[in-house]
N, C-alpha and C positions, 0 to 999 in steps of 0.2 A: 502493500501500500506507495500510498505519497501522498505529502501532503505539498497540495500549490496553496502559493500567496499570490495576491494579486494587493496592487497597490490602482480606487480607482483616484479619476485623474475630479480633481473638482468637490466642494464638499455636495455628497448626498442627504436626503431624510429617513429619515426611517419607512418612510411611504416605498421611496427607489429602493433599501435596501430589502426591504420586505422581497419585495418584484427583486432579484436580483439575488437573492438565496433561494428562492421557487424556483428565480429557471435553473443554478443550476442546481440545486438539486432532483428536476426533473428528469437532466442531459443522465445517456449510460451512463454505468457506471462510478458515477458517485456516487460514493460508502456517504458525506455528510458534506453540507454544506454553513458558511454563516459567510454573515458582515456585520462591520464594526460600523455606525454608521460612521461615528467620534471621528478615529483612523482613516476611514476614508480606505479601508482594507476589501477583501475575498476572500475567503480561507475556503478552498474545497479538497474533499480527500478521496481519494479514488484512485481505482487496480492501477494494477505499477502497467496496465496499456494503455492508458487514457492518453494520449496529448495533450498536453499546456497549452498547447494553441489554440485547440480542440474546445479549453475551458473554457478560454480566453477572449473566443469568438462570441460564447452562448453570455458575457457578457456585454463584450461589447454589445451584441442585437439586440440587449435591454434600452440604447438608445444610450452610456454608459462613457466613454474615452477609460482604458483603463493597458495595464502591462503589467505582463508575470514580476513576481520581484522575485520568487525565492522558490523551488524546488527541492525538493529533498524527501528520501524514503523510511519513514519510520516501518519501523521491523516484528513490530509483535503488539499485540493488543492491546496491552497494556500502555505500554507506549501512546500507541494513537489518543486515549481516554489523555493522559497527563501532555500533550501539545495543543487541545481541542481548545481554543480563545473562550470557547464559546458554555 
């Protein structure tokens, strides 16, 4: 499993954060997703085969500019639970 962290351009409100979160969670291969509106960051936890550009495209489709900041691999469920920002 991997954690993909994206930076969202500009400020977003909670409604936009929910739209991005829903869009990411609907993407096949995403296990969990969240958006921190105050930090303008989106987080997607996905299977190893899901391409970060595919995840980024889903964010951009919501009308928000974004970029991938970091992609890291998580080896086990405990590490997954402890790395979730939400």
